[in-house]
C-alpha positions in Angstrom: -5.8 64.0 7.2 -7.3 61.1 5.4 -5.6 59.0 2.7 -7.8 60.6 0.0 -6.6 64.1 1.0 -3.0 63.0 1.0 -3.3 61.4 -2.4 -4.9 64.4 -4.0 -2.4 66.7 -2.3 0.5 64.7 -3.7 -0.8 64.5 -7.2 0.8 66.9 -9.8 -1.3 70.0 -10.7 -1.3 68.9 -14.3 -3.0 65.7 -13.5 -5.6 67.5 -11.2 -6.4 69.8 -14.1 -6.8 67.0 -16.5 -9.2 65.1 -14.3 -11.9 67.5 -15.3 -11.9 66.0 -18.7 -12.1 62.4 -17.5 -15.5 60.6 -17.7 -17.6 60.7 -14.6 -17.6 56.9 -14.3 -13.8 56.8 -14.0 -13.7 59.6 -11.4 -16.5 57.8 -9.4 -14.6 54.5 -9.4 -11.4 56.2 -8.3 -13.2 57.9 -5.4 -14.9 54.7 -4.4 -11.6 52.9 -4.4 -10.0 55.5 -2.2 -12.9 55.5 0.2 -12.8 51.7 0.5 -9.1 51.7 1.1 -9.4 54.3 3.8 -12.3 52.5 5.4 -10.3 49.3 5.5 -7.3 51.0 7.0 -9.4 52.7 9.6 -11.2 49.4 10.5 -7.8 47.7 10.8 -6.5 50.5 13.0 -9.6 50.3 15.2 -9.2 46.6 15.7 -5.5 46.9 16.5 -6.3 49.7 19.0 -9.0 47.5 20.6 -6.5 44.6 21.0 -4.0 47.0 22.6 -6.5 48.3 25.0 -7.5 44.8 26.1 -3.9 44.0 26.6 -3.3 47.1 28.7 -6.3 46.2 30.8 -5.1 42.7 31.4 -1.6 43.9 32.2 -3.0 46.4 34.7 -4.8 43.6 36.5 -1.7 41.5 36.5 0.3 44.4 38.0 -2.2 44.8 40.8 -2.2 41.0 41.4 1.6 41.0 41.4 1.6 43.8 44.0 -0.8 41.9 46.2 1.2 38.7 46.0 4.4 40.6 46.9 2.7 42.3 49.8 1.4 38.9 51.1 4.9 37.4 50.7 6.5 40.3 52.8 3.8 39.8 55.5 4.5 36.0 55.7 8.3 36.7 55.8 7.7 39.1 58.7 5.5 36.5 60.5 8.3 33.9 60.0 10.8 36.1 61.6 8.6 36.8 64.6 6.9 33.4 65.0 8.2 31.4 68.0 6.3 28.1 67.1 7.9 25.5 64.8 4.6 24.2 63.6 3.5 27.7 62.7 6.7 28.3 60.9 6.2 25.2 58.8 2.7 26.3 57.8 4.0 29.8 57.0 6.8 28.3 54.9 4.3 26.2 53.0 2.1 29.2 52.3 5.2 31.2 51.3 6.1 28.5 48.7 2.7 28.6 47.2 2.7 32.4 47.0 6.2 32.4 45.4 5.0 29.9 42.8 1.9 32.0 42.1 4.1 35.1 41.9 6.3 33.4 39.3 3.3 32.3 37.3 2.0 35.9 37.3 5.3 37.2 36.2 5.6 34.7 33.3 2.0 35.5 32.2 2.8 39.2 32.4 5.9 38.8 30.2 4.2 36.5 27.7 1.1 38.8 27.2 3.3 42.0 27.0 5.9 40.6 24.7 3.8 38.0 22.9 6.4 35.3 23.8 7.9 33.9 27.0 11.5 33.7 28.0 11.3 29.9 28.2 10.3 29.7 24.5 13.6 31.2 23.4 16.0 30.2 26.3 15.0 26.8 27.6 15.9 23.8 25.4 13.2 21.2 25.6 14.7 17.7 26.2 12.7 15.0 24.4 12.4 11.7 26.1 12.4 8.5 24.1 11.6 5.0 25.3 13.3 1.9 24.3 11.1 1.3 21.3 11.6 4.8 20.1 15.4 4.4 20.5 15.3 1.2 18.4 13.3 3.2 15.8 15.5 6.3 16.0 15.3 6.7 12.2 11.7 7.9 12.7 12.7 10.7 15.1 13.4 13.3 12.4 10.0 12.5 10.7 8.1 12.6 14.0 9.8 15.9 14.9 8.9 17.4 11.5 5.2 16.3 12.0 5.2 17.6 15.5 6.5 21.0 14.3 3.9 21.1 11.6 1.1 20.5 14.1 2.5 22.5 17.0 0.0 25.4 16.7 -3.0 23.0 16.5 -1.8 21.1 19.6 -1.1 24.3 21.5 -4.6 25.7 20.8 -6.1 22.4 21.9 -4.1 22.5 25.2 -5.2 26.1 25.8 -8.8 25.1 25.3 -8.5 22.2 27.7 -7.0 24.6 30.4 -9.8 27.1 29.8 -12.4 24.4 30.3 -10.6 23.4 33.5 -10.6 26.9 35.0 -14.2 27.6 33.9 -15.4 24.5 35.8 -13.3 25.3 38.9 -14.0 29.0 39.3 -17.7 28.7 40.1 -16.8 26.1 42.7 -14.3 28.5 44.3 -16.9 31.3 44.3 -19.3 29.0 46.1 -16.6 28.2 48.6 -15.9 31.9 49.2 -19.6 32.5 49.8 -19.9 29.7 52.3 -16.8 30.9 54.3 -18.1 34.5 54.2 -21.5 33.4 55.5 -19.9 31.6 58.3 -17.6 34.5 59.1 -20.6 36.9 59.5 -22.3 34.5 61.9 -19.2 33.6 63.9 -18.8 35.3 67.4 -15.4 33.9 68.6 -12.4 36.0 67.6 -10.1 33.1 67.1 -12.7 31.4 64.9 -13.2 34.6 62.9 -9.4 34.9 62.5 -9.2 31.3 61.1 -12.2 31.8 58.9 -10.7 35.1 57.7 -7.4 33.3 56.8 -9.4 30.6 54.9 -11.4 33.3 53.1 -8.2 35.2 52.1 -6.7 31.9 50.8 -9.8 31.2 48.7 -9.9 34.7 47.4 -6.2 34.4 46.5 -6.8 31.1 44.7 -9.9 32.6 42.9 -7.9 35.6 41.7 -5.1 33.4 40.5 -7.5 31.2 38.5 -9.2 34.2 37.1 -5.9 35.7 36.0 -4.9 32.3 34.5 -8.2 32.1 32.6 -7.9 35.6 31.3 -4.4 35.0 30.1 -5.4 31.8 28.4 -8.4 33.4 26.7 -6.1 36.2 25.4 -3.6 33.7 24.1 -6.3 31.7 22.4 -7.7 34.9 20.7 -4.2 35.8 19.5 -3.7 32.3 18.0 -7.1 32.3 16.3 -6.6 35.8 14.9 -3.2 34.8 13.6 -4.0 31.4 12.1 -4.9 30.9 8.5 -7.1 28.4 6.7 -6.1 24.8 6.2 -5.4 25.2 2.5 -3.3 28.3 3.1 -1.4 26.6 5.9 -0.8 23.6 3.8 0.5 25.7 0.9 2.7 27.6 3.3 4.1 24.5 4.8 4.8 22.9 1.4 6.4 26.1 0.2 8.6 26.2 3.2 9.4 22.5 2.9 10.5 22.8 -0.7 12.4 26.0 -0.1 14.5 24.3 2.6 14.8 20.9 0.8 14.2 21.7 -2.8 17.9 21.8 -3.6 18.5 18.4 -2.1 15.5 16.9 -4.0 16.8 18.5 -7.2 20.2 17.1 -6.7 18.8 13.6 -6.0 16.7 13.7 -9.1 19.7 14.9 -11.2 21.7 12.0 -9.8 19.0 9.5 -10.7 18.9 10.9 -14.2 22.7 10.7 -14.6 22.7 7.1 -13.3 20.0 6.1 -15.8 21.8 7.9 -18.6 25.1 6.2 -17.8 23.2 2.8 -17.6 21.7 3.4 -21.0 25.1 4.3 -22.5 26.9 1.4 -20.9 24.1 -1.0 -22.1 24.6 0.2 -25.7 28.3 -0.3 -25.4 27.8 -3.8 -24.1 25.4 -4.6 -27.0 28.0 -3.2 -29.5 31.1 -4.8 -28.0 30.0 -8.2 -26.6 29.8 -10.8 -29.4 26.6 -12.8 -29.6 24.5 -10.2 -27.7 22.1 -9.6 -30.6 21.5 -13.2 -31.4 17.9 -14.4 -31.2 18.7 -16.9 -28.5 21.4 -15.5 -26.2 23.7 -17.6 -24.1 23.6 -18.0 -20.4 26.7 -15.9 -19.9 25.2 -12.9 -21.8 22.0 -13.2 -20.0 23.8 -13.2 -16.6 25.8 -10.1 -17.7 22.6 -8.3 -18.6 20.9 -9.3 -15.3 23.9 -8.0 -13.3 23.8 -4.8 -15.3 20.1 -4.3 -14.5 20.6 -5.1 -10.8 23.5 -2.6 -10.5 21.3 0.1 -12.1 18.4 -0.5 -9.7 20.8 -0.5 -6.7 22.5 2.8 -7.7 19.1 4.4 -8.5 17.9 3.6 -5.0 21.1 4.4 -3.2 22.0 7.6 -5.1 19.3 9.9 -3.5 20.0 8.3 0.0 23.7 9.3 -0.4 22.7 12.9 -1.4 20.5 13.2 1.7 23.2 11.7 4.0 25.9 14.1 2.7 23.6 17.1 3.0 22.7 15.9 6.5 19.0 16.3 5.8 17.8 13.6 8.2 14.1 14.1 7.5 14.5 13.1 3.8 17.0 10.4 4.7 14.6 9.0 7.3 11.7 9.1 4.9 13.8 7.3 2.3 14.8 4.6 4.8 11.2 4.1 5.9 10.1 3.7 2.3 12.8 1.2 1.6 11.9 -0.8 4.8 8.2 -0.7 3.8 9.0 -1.9 0.3 11.2 -4.7 1.7 8.6 -5.8 4.2 5.9 -5.8 1.4 8.1 -7.9 -0.9 9.4 -10.4 1.7 6.9 -13.0 0.6 7.6 -12.5 -3.1 11.3 -13.5 -2.9 10.7 -17.2 -4.1 8.7 -15.9 -7.0 11.4 -13.4 -7.9 13.9 -16.3 -7.8 11.8 -18.2 -10.3 11.7 -15.1 -12.5 15.5 -14.8 -12.4 15.8 -18.4 -13.5 13.4 -17.8 -16.4 15.3 -14.6 -17.3 18.5 -16.6 -17.4 16.8 -19.2 -19.7 17.2 -22.0 -17.2 13.7 -22.1 -15.8 10.5 -23.8 -16.6 10.0 -21.7 -19.8 12.8 -21.3 -22.3 13.2 -19.4 -25.6 12.3 -21.2 -28.8 10.0 -23.7 -27.1 6.2 -24.1 -27.2 3.8 -23.2 -24.4 0.1 -23.2 -24.0 -1.2 -19.9 -22.8 -4.8 -18.5 -22.8 -6.1 -21.5 -24.7 -3.7 -21.0 -27.6 -0.3 -22.5 -28.4 2.6 -20.0 -28.5 6.3 -20.1 -29.4 8.5 -18.3 -26.9 10.3 -15.9 -29.3 12.1 -13.8 -26.7 12.4 -13.9 -22.9 13.0 -10.5 -21.2 11.4 -8.3 -18.6 8.6 -8.2 -21.0 8.7 -11.5 -23.0 7.4 -11.9 -26.6 5.2 -14.8 -27.7 4.1 -15.6 -31.2 1.8 -17.9 -33.1 3.3 -18.4 -36.5 0.2 -19.7 -38.3 -2.2 -17.2 -36.9 0.3 -14.4 -37.4 -0.3 -12.8 -34.0 2.2 -11.9 -31.2 1.7 -11.1 -27.6 3.9 -9.3 -25.0 3.6 -10.4 -21.4 5.5 -9.7 -18.2 8.0 -12.3 -17.1 6.1 -12.9 -13.9 3.2 -14.4 -15.9 5.6 -17.1 -17.2 6.4 -18.4 -13.7 3.4 -20.8 -13.6 3.8 -22.1 -17.2 5.9 -24.9 -18.7 7.4 -25.0 -22.1 8.5 -28.0 -24.2 10.6 -28.5 -27.4 8.6 -28.0 -30.5 8.5 -30.1 -33.7 8.3 -28.9 -37.2 5.1 -30.7 -38.1 3.1 -29.4 -35.1 0.0 -27.3 -35.9 -0.3 -23.8 -34.4 -3.7 -22.7 -35.6 -6.4 -24.3 -37.9 -6.1 -21.6 -40.5 -4.3 -18.5 -41.6 -5.5 -15.2 -42.8 -7.3 -15.3 -46.2 -8.0 -19.1 -45.9 -11.4 -20.4 -46.5 -12.9 -22.5 -43.7 -16.0 -24.6 -43.2 -17.3 -24.7 -39.6 -19.4 -27.4 -37.9 -22.4 -25.0 -37.7 -22.4 -24.9 -41.6 -20.9 -21.4 -41.9 -18.3 -21.1 -44.7 -16.2 -18.0 -45.2 -12.9 -16.4 -45.8 -10.8 -15.6 -42.7 -10.1 -11.8 -42.8 -9.0 -11.3 -39.2 -7.3 -13.3 -36.4 -6.5 -12.0 -32.9 -6.1 -13.4 -29.4 -9.7 -12.5 -28.8 -11.7 -12.7 -32.1 -11.7 -14.4 -35.5 -13.6 -12.6 -38.3 -15.0 -14.4 -41.4 -16.5 -13.0 -44.6 -19.1 -15.2 -46.4 -19.9 -15.3 -50.0 -21.9 -12.2 -50.7 -19.9 -10.0 -48.3 -21.6 -10.8 -45.0 -19.1 -10.7 -42.0 -19.4 -13.0 -39.1 -17.2 -12.8 -35.9 -16.5 -15.5 -33.4 -14.7 -15.4 -30.1 -11.5 -17.3 -30.7 -12.4 -20.0 -28.3 -15.8 -20.5 -29.9 -14.2 -20.5 -33.3 -11.9 -23.3 -32.3 -14.7 -25.3 -30.7 -16.4 -25.3 -34.2 -13.7 -27.6 -35.5 -12.9 -25.4 -38.5 -12.3 -27.3 -41.8 -9.6 -25.6 -43.9 -10.5 -25.7 -47.5 -7.6 -23.5 -48.8 -5.1 -26.4 -48.9 -7.0 -29.2 -50.7 -10.6 -30.4 -50.3 -12.8 -33.3 -51.4 -16.4 -33.3 -52.6 -18.4 -36.4 -52.1 -21.7 -36.5 -54.0 -24.3 -39.4 -54.2 -26.7 -40.2 -57.0 -29.1 -43.1 -57.3 -30.2 -45.2 -60.4 -33.0 -47.6 -60.9 -32.7 -51.4 -60.1 -33.4 -52.0 -63.8 -29.7 -51.0 -64.3 -28.4 -53.5 -61.8 -26.4 -55.4 -64.4 -24.2 -52.3 -65.4 -24.3 -50.4 -62.1 -21.1 -51.8 -60.9 -19.2 -52.0 -64.2 -19.6 -50.0 -67.3 -21.9 -47.4 -65.8 -19.1 -46.2 -63.4 -16.7 -45.7 -66.3 -19.2 -43.9 -68.5 -20.2 -41.5 -65.6 -16.5 -40.8 -64.8 -15.7 -39.9 -68.4 -18.8 -37.7 -68.7 -17.8 -35.8 -65.5 -14.2 -35.4 -66.7 -15.4 -34.0 -70.0 -17.7 -31.5 -68.3 -15.1 -30.5 -65.7 -12.6 -29.7 -68.5 -15.3 -27.9 -70.5 -16.2 -25.5 -67.6 -12.6 -24.7 -66.8 -12.1 -26.7 -63.6 -9.7 -29.2 -65.1 -6.4 -27.6 -64.0 -7.5 -27.6 -60.4 -8.8 -31.1 -60.4 -6.5 -33.4 -58.4 -8.4 -36.7 -58.7 -11.9 -38.0 -59.7 -13.4 -41.3 -58.9 -16.9 -42.8 -59.3 -17.7 -45.8 -57.2 -20.6 -48.0 -56.2 -21.8 -47.0 -52.8 -24.7 -49.1 -51.7 -28.0 -50.9 -52.7 -30.6 -48.6 -51.2 -34.3 -49.4 -50.7 -35.4 -47.7 -53.8 -32.2 -47.2 -55.8 -28.6 -48.2 -56.4 -26.4 -45.4 -55.1 -23.3 -44.3 -56.8 -20.8 -41.9 -55.2 -18.6 -39.3 -56.9 -15.3 -38.4 -55.2 -13.7 -35.3 -56.6 -10.5 -33.8 -55.1 -9.8 -30.1 -55.9 -7.0 -27.7 -55.1 -7.5 -25.0 -52.5 -7.8 -22.2 -55.0 -11.3 -23.5 -55.8 -12.3 -23.2 -52.1 -14.5 -20.1 -52.8 -16.5 -22.2 -55.3 -17.0 -25.1 -52.9 -20.8 -25.1 -53.0 -20.9 -24.3 -56.7 -18.8 -27.4 -57.4 -21.2 -29.5 -55.4 -24.2 -28.3 -57.3 -22.3 -28.7 -60.6 -21.4 -32.4 -59.9 -25.1 -33.1 -59.2 -26.1 -31.4 -62.4 -23.5 -33.3 -64.5 -24.7 -36.6 -63.0 -28.3 -35.8 -64.0 -27.1 -34.9 -67.5 -25.2 -38.2 -67.8 -28.3 -40.1 -66.7 -30.4 -38.3 -69.3 -28.0 -38.9 -72.1 -27.7 -42.6 -71.3 -31.4 -43.1 -70.5 -30.6 -44.1 -66.9 -33.7 -43.9 -64.7 -33.3 -42.0 -61.5 -35.9 -43.5 -59.2 -37.7 -41.8 -56.3 -38.7 -43.2 -53.0 -41.7 -45.5 -53.2 -44.0 -46.9 -50.6 -45.5 -50.4 -51.5 -48.6 -51.7 -49.7 -49.1 -55.5 -49.6 -52.6 -57.0 -49.0 -52.4 -60.0 -46.7 -55.4 -61.7 -48.4 
């Protein structure tokens, strides 16, 4: 009876009656599912039956081979009892030993094929041999054993394939030997020669049968292993699942212990901060820094040792060995960094080459060391920027005490600067990488910080001086160094007050500059406050305009450059 018949037979009558009202598609899908399930089960049953038949055939051959070997052993034992020659007895005993060994091999193969496992696999304890180097590295033994167990099936399959290749190359040679001996036996006439050839032929046939049985057993074992093995991904998932099922509890305990250690460290640190006086000062003392360093070291040691203690108490030597190997690898990697760590400890204790509150030069900018910690804090007071760097980056630097009058940056944010390339603008952004200016009219220009500093920025937002030159004719030579200077100054002061620049004027001077080729040059020196920095160019133009107006009012001639030609004749 098929699965489909059993299923419909077991269904209630009410359900069978209601199926008449189901759509045809649903009934067809149900029938297809039942047919596919039955076909799959029948296919699996056929495959299993085929494997059983192959096994029975192989066992039947082994039974016959075993009976042959036992009969040969009895015959040799009978010959031993009746043989008068010592040399013949030694030869018979040697043959008897080989036959007993072959018989034991046949019995072991018979048991393994019939039961699927040999007695030795469950009864004999394999002793592992370790050389001196392995004994010295005994911590690796659990890890190696785990890896060996993980790859046991792969290595077993590889060994079986090597043995199959060995027998496949030897069996044809044995058959050729049998054919050669059989050919000689047919041609031999002497009875004693025939008897010796017959013994040799029997030995070769026995060896051939033994090798064929071994080959057949190995092929059957290989087919069983290949049919039972899974894909690499499935095997990996299975192994990982088994690994975490066996050791998941210990790993969870180790992680919980690490979490508890970190939590207690955090709470104890807060308690130290609250109870120890002077801990929150900007520049902490050496004693407080040493206490903080010891607290951090204890936390790291307990965090590393905690999981190792859990694995040791749980006697999980695989995880314990992995942990020890990781620690040894980390120690070996960090062996050359010990001097550098010592320098970092000195800096952390504020007794190294870089100290808090001092000035260092880092990445082409001056910085004040505001705080030294695992991640130290640097600041540039004028630029208004800060930077956090790891303490190891301070090892190669040197700091020095700072002075109050030392500059930190040419300008601050919202200052007006004039660069050597002629660009004038308001500083709207400063960072370690870029400086951004906005010019009159709203255009933005950005410089790399190093390029900005190389332009020798001139800060106009503090105070600035305008120096403008105007030339008058040589006809005014008599007053150009006396009354003209006073008249021009008074005119400029009057116009400055009239146009609203007076409150921001610091100083105004008019001086004689030089006797030029075509004119007598006067220079106007006007100092203004930084609030007038946005009008820097407007003030320059205004001074020129006021000077021209003064010349017009006083009938002072402003000459132009002339070229005079002299005739030699």
